[in-house]
N, C-alpha and C positions, 0 to 999 in steps of 0.2 A: 504493500499500499504506500509506503514511503516513497519508493522509486516512482510509482505510478503518479502520485500527486506532484512530485517534483517535475516530472515530464509534462503534466498538464499545465503547471504554472509556466514552464518554459515555452510551451505552445501558445499560451495566452499572451505572454510578453512579446513573443515573435509576431503574432497577429497584430498586436497593437503597434509595434514599430513599423511593420510593412504598411499598414493602412493609414496610421497617423503620419507616417513618414512623408507620403505624398501630400497629405493635407498641409503639413507644415511647410513643405516646399512651395506649394501653390500660394499659400498665404504670404510667404516671404517674397515671392517673385512676381506676384500679380501686378504691382505698380510698374515693374520694370518691363513687362511684356505688353503693357497697355499704353495707349496714347490718348485715350479719351474715356468718358464715363461708360460708353457702350462696351468697349473692349474690356474695361476693368470688371464690369458686371458679368460679362461672359466668362472671363477667367475664373472668377469666384463661383460662378454657376456650376463649374465642373465638380466642385466639392460640396455644393449647397445641399444636395439630397443625402449625403453620406457622412459628413464630418462628425455630427453628433453621435451617430451610431458607431463610428470608429472609436470614440472615446469610451464606449461600453467595455471594450477590451481591457482598458486600463483599470476600470472599476472592478471588473471580474478578476483580473490578475492580482490586484492588491487584496481583494476580498478572499481569494483562494490562499494567498500567503498568510493572511491573518488567521484563517480557520485551520489550515493544514500544518503551518509551521510558525506558530505564534512567537517563538523565541527569535527566529530569523526576522520576522516582520518587525518586532520591537527593536531589535538591534539596528536594522537598516534605517528605519524611519526615525529613530532617535538620533542616530549618528549623522544623518543627512537631513535634519529637520529644516534647516534654512533653504537649501536648494530645492527640496521637495515643495516647501511652501511657495517658493518663487515659481515653480512649475505650475502649481495650482492657480496662482495669480495670473500667470501668462495665459493659461487655458480659459480662465474667466474673462479676461480682457479680450481675447480673441473671439470668444463666443458672443460677447456683447457687441463687438464690432461687426461680426457676420450677421447678427440678427437685426441690428439697428441701422446699418448703413443705408438701407432702402427706405428708412422712415424719417430721415432727417434731411434738412435742406442742404447742409454742407457735410458730406461724408468723409472729409479729409481726416478728422480725428478717428473715425471708425477704421479707415484704411491704415492709419498709423498703429492703431491698437492691434489690427490683424497681423501686421508685419512683426511688431514686437512680441505679440502673444504667440506667434509661430516660431520665431527664432529662439526665444528664451527657452522653452521646453526642449527644442531640438538640441541645443547646446548642453543644457543641464543634465539631461538623461545620460548622455555620453560621459559627462564628467562624473556623475554619480557611480555608474557601473565601473568605469576605469579606476576610480579611487577605491571602490569596494574590492577590486581585484588586486591592485598594486600598492594601495596606500601611499600614493605619491602625488604631489601637486603637479609635477610635469606630466605624469600619466593622465591625470584628470583633465588638464588643459588639452592634451593631445586627443583624448577620448571625446571631449566636447567639440573640438574642431572637426574631428572625423564625422561625428553624427550630424553636425550642422551642414557640412559639405555634402554628405550622402543624401540628406533630406532635400537639399537644394537641387541636386542632380535628379533624384527620384521625382520630385515635384515638377521639374522642368520637362522631363520625359513624359510624365502624365499629362501635362498641359499640351504638349505636342501631339499626344495620342488622342486627346479629347476635344480639341478645337480645330477650327479651320482658319483660312485666311491669314491676316497679318499676325494674329496672336500665335498661331501655330508656327509661323516662320520665326518669330522672335523667341519663342520657347525652344525651338530647336537650336538656335544660336546660344541661348542661355544654357542649354544642356551641354553643348560643346565646351563652353567656358567653365561651367561647373565641373565637368568631367576632367578638364585639365588641372583643376585644383584638387579634386577628390582623389584621383589615383595616387599622386605622391603622398598626400596626407594619409591615405589608407596604408600605403607601404610602411610609413613611419609608425602609425598607430597599431596596426595589426601584426607587424613583425615581432612585437614583444610577446604575443600569444603563442606564435610558432606552431599552431595546430594545422592539420590538413584543412579543416573548414575555413580557417582564417586565410590561408594561402589561396583557396578556391574563391573566397570572397574578393580578393584583389584581382584575380583573373576575371571574375564576373563583372567587376566595375570597368576594367579595361575593355571588355567585350561590349558593354553598354555604350561606351563612347564610340566605338567602331560602328555599332549598329545604328546609332542615331545619326552618324555622319552619312550612312547609307540610306537614311530615311526609313528605317525599319523600326518605327516607334513601338509597335507591339512587342517585338522581341527585345528591344532595349529596355522596356519596362519590366519584362520578365527577368532580364539580367540584373537590374537594380534591385528588384524584389528578392531575387535569389541571393544577391550579395548581403542584403539585410538578414535574411534567414540564416545564412552561413555564419555571419558575424555573431548573431544572437546564439546560435548553437555553440559556437566556440566559447562564448562567455559563460554559458550555462554548464558547459563541460568542466570549466574551471570551478564554478561555484558548487558543482556537485561534490567535489572533494572537500571543500570547506566553504559553506555559505557565508560564514563570518570567521575571522581569525579565532582559532581555538574552539570552534563549534562545528560538530558534525551534523549531517542531516538527521540522524537518529536522535540526537540530543535536541534538535530544534523542532522536531515533529510533535504533533498532537498524539493522543492515545489511539489505540487500534479502533475503539468503538467510534470515536469522532471521524476518523478517516473512512471507516466503512460507511457511515451515514452520509458523509460528503460524496462518496463514490456513487451511491444510489441517487442522490440529488443531481450530481453531474451527469449521470447516465440518462436521466429523464430530461433535464433542461438544456444541456449543451447542444444536442442535435437540432432542437427547435431554433436556437439562437443562430446556429450556422446556416440552417436552411433559410431563415428569414433574411439574414444579411446577404446571402447569395442571391436571393430573389430580388432584393433591392438593387444590387449592382446589375442584375440582368435587365431590370426595368429601365434603368438610367444608363444603359450601355452606349447609346448613340453619342456622336460628337455634338458639341455645342456650336451652332453655326455663327460665325462672326462676319459681318459685312466687310467687304474690301478685298 
């Protein structure tokens, strides 16, 4: 049961980083790929139907940590209280910006909130997990720079995949620029892990840049998503040995009865959540048309 729930938590964090990753990227890049209000609205429309659903993965992952591994949850969220609080502030500011920009006369402050509220969590989550693994300020900075760059690339590729016209062209250019930054940052940040998934993640990021250059946005998005999956896998392979310094999974876990009850709840609820979110993406699968 302990290994099963660790795997479930790793899966939930992976889903969160893949899905919120392009949300963050779109939020950061939308002003850069837009030249007027229509284009800005179209860029944000690509994530409009899904961004709040993507955040459910974070809530579920944190809730599963609390229930299945309370000592791990307590250690992580007490040690990183300030950055996690700033993540929550960023998510709130971004949510307010996305919900209110169409309801105010001047949406400039909403757009600023979306950019800051996207960039802040993208950077801080990488910093938190890198510091958790290596207990080093330099590693935390490198981890934050890596996740920020990857989210920018992931979001740019998503925009190129989901829009048409001038926004698509600028998003492709943004993806090439972001890729040129992301690959060397990934080499620096992931080489310290030294695992096969980490090396494969570097290759996937390089492949994404080549694919976007060839205008294969669908495959490029698959490559960036794959890089995030592989990176998260590599991180959780390390955390499986010691989720916190001096703490094993067995010591961090809840009792057998609690884990058994959680397993029945997860068996019933998780398939419905996955099916519903998959249906949402299927319904909103078409490109957003942009004039020009």
